[in-house]
N, C-alpha and C positions, 0 to 999 in steps of 0.2 A: 562584489558586491563590498558596499562601504558598512563595517558593522560601528553600533550605537555601543561603548559603554559604559558603564555606569556604576562604581563602587565595584570596580573588578570583574562584574558582570558584563557580557561582551552577547549583545542580540544585534545576531544574523550571521552567528559561525559556529558551527557543534551543534548540537544535540538541541531540539525548541528548547527555551527557557519556560518553566514552570512560573505562573504569576495567578499567585491566592489571594481572593477579593476578599475585600471588609466590608458586609454593609451593617450599619449597623447606627441607629437610633439616635442613641445616648452616649454621652462622655462613658459613660461604663461598659455600654456593649464592644461599643469603640475597642476599648485597653482590655477587657477580655476577651475579645476574638484575636487580637492584636497578641497578648500571651498564649492562648493555645497553639499558636503556631512555635513555638518554645522547641527545639530540637526534632523540628519536622526540616525532612528536606525537599527546599523548593529555591526559589531563585529570585522574586519580586513579591509585591505586597501592590496592591491596587488600595487605593483610599477611596473608593464611591462617598463622595459628601453628599452628591444630593439624594443620599439616606440619611443624614444628619440631620437631629429636626435642630440643631444652630448654627444652618450653613449663613441664613442670613446676618450671622452677626461678623466679621471675620475676625475679630478680638480672640472669638470662643474657639474661631479653626484655626489662626496663630495657635493657641494653648494642646488646643487637641493633635495638629502637626507634630508641636516640637516632643508632646510626653509620648507620641507613637515612634518616633526618632530614639528616643529614650529605651523605647523596649523593644524595638525592634532592630535596633545597633548597626552595623552595617548592611543589613538589607536594603536593595531600591527602594523607595517610593512611589507609585504610581499616583499620582491625581489625575480623579475625573470624577467632572459631573457630569452626569448621562443626562439629559432633555427627557421631559415625559415622551414629544416624540420620538425618540428615537428608544424605547425601552427602558428609561430611568424611573426615578421615583417625585420628581419633583420640576417643575418650568423655573427659569429666572432671567430676568430680565439683562439683553445682552451689552451692556456698560455693567453692572454689576459680575457678569461672567469671566467681563474683560480683567475687570480689578480684583477677582477672584484667584486668577492665573496672577496674574502681577504680582499680587502678593505673596505665593509662595513660591513660585520662583525668584524672586528679585531678592528674598530675603532666606536662600535655601530650605527652606524648611520641608521640599522636595526634591527629587531625581528625576524624574519625568513628570512630562503634564500631558494631557490629554485632551486637543482640543476636534469639536463635532465639525467635520467638510460643510456639512447645511445650515451650517450658525450664521454662514455670507462670506464671501471673501473679503473684506475688507475686517471683517471682526477675527478671521481667521490668522490674519496675514499681519495683526496689528501683535495677538496671541505669540504665535510664533516670534515676531520681530525684538518685543520685549525677553520673549524666552531665549532667546539666541544671543542676547546682549548682556548676559548671564551665564550663558556656556549651558543652561538644560535643555536636554533636546525634546524634542515635541515629536506626541502621537497622533496624526490626522486621520479623524476614526469617522467613519460611517456606519450603518447600523438599518435593517429593515425588520422587524421580528412577525412581520406578515407574509412576507415571499421571498423568492429569491428571485433578481433582476439577470435578463438575460445575460450568457457572457461576457457581450461588446460591453453594458451597462457597468459591471461589474470591474471590467480593466479600464472603463473609463471614469470608474470614482475613485480608484487605485491610482489611476496618472494623476488625475487630476489633486489628490492628497500628493503628488509630490511637484507637479506645477507650482502649487502653492507653499512649500518649503517646506514640508512634513519630513519629520527624520526617522518615522515606521511608517508604513502604512496599515492602516488597518480596514480590513470590512466583517461585518459578521450577520450572518441572513440567514431566514427562515424555511427550510424544505420544506415540499409537498410530495415529493417524490425522488427518486436513486438519480433520476436524473437531473434534478435540482445542486443536488451533492455534486454529482461530476462536474458541472458545470463550474461551480465553486471549486472545485480542486484542479480544474483546465485553467481558470482564470488566474489561481495563485501560482502556479506554473510560469506561465506566459512574463507575468507582471514580475515573478523573482528571477527569470533566467535573464531581462530585458532592463529590470530596476538599478539605479544603483544604491537603492533605502532596502533596508529589510524589511518584510512583506508580513504582516498577520492577517488570519483570516483564519473564519469557523462559518461552519453550517450548526446552526443549533436542533436542538432536541435528540429522541434518542435516532433518529434517522442520521442525524449529519454529525455523529458521536464517531465516526470514520476521523471526518477533519481534527478534531482535537488530538487524535493520536497518530495522525501520518504526515505532519509538519513537515519531518525531512526529508520525506519524498518527493512533496512536491513544493516544497521554498517558503510554507508560513514560518517564520521565524520566533514563536512564542506562541504557549497554548494556556491557559486556564483550567485550575484546578482545584478541590476546594479545601477548608479543614472543617469540612463541618457547615457550609455555608456558601450559598450559590449565589452568582450574580445574574445567571441565563442556564438558558434550560439545555440541559443535555452534559455540562458538568459536572467532571465525577472527581472522587478523592483523588490525591496527591499519588500516594501509594502504588495502587496501579497502576492510574498514568503513568508513573513516572518507570516503570518495568515494562512498559508498552517502549513507551519512550525509548530508553534503555536497549531494550531487543533490539530496535528499528538500527539504534546508532551501529549496534554490533553486527551486523549482518553485513 
């Protein structure tokens, strides 16, 4: 598997990397949440810009990203606009979606960007091409907050993300029973074993929590933990999360 390296963090090798979300409405809240991560042990910050009330102003997004970098130092920043249809807080015009990702990638305001698989092939390809032109890796993601698709569909989504040029292949789904969780884990194992790209998956909610802990066993290269604020159901604090990850890593 080809790992993705950003600011000394290697995604796709060793213990799954811990990503902490920043989900804030205002500039003040963004910086407060960022400062709360000081002296915490984790690997990546995901800035969920769909939460930001001023995301429609590109200059304000630039300013927030620059100050965020000043607070976080060498911690890698993943830039994500999650649309409502995939569990996010806002909708966005496709043209501005492409523009916003182009701005933060081309100006090197962040280290990775997230692109939704179902934004459309042309949109996904353009955003990936723009990001790759300036050596910014791309997470191609899909989310289903209602259900867990069948095994074959889970595999197909991840493989399509790779076909479109994603550097990291991500999917998150909602389970209704333990079989759903097993389907997600089996799909993760299959794709991570046969793909050249790191895979990131999670089954959400309390029922799916095991998927956030067992990434190294089944092939998921990153998991999401909280420092007070969650971006999806089932995320847990980074301290107990790291304890379990380290326990499984040393077995």
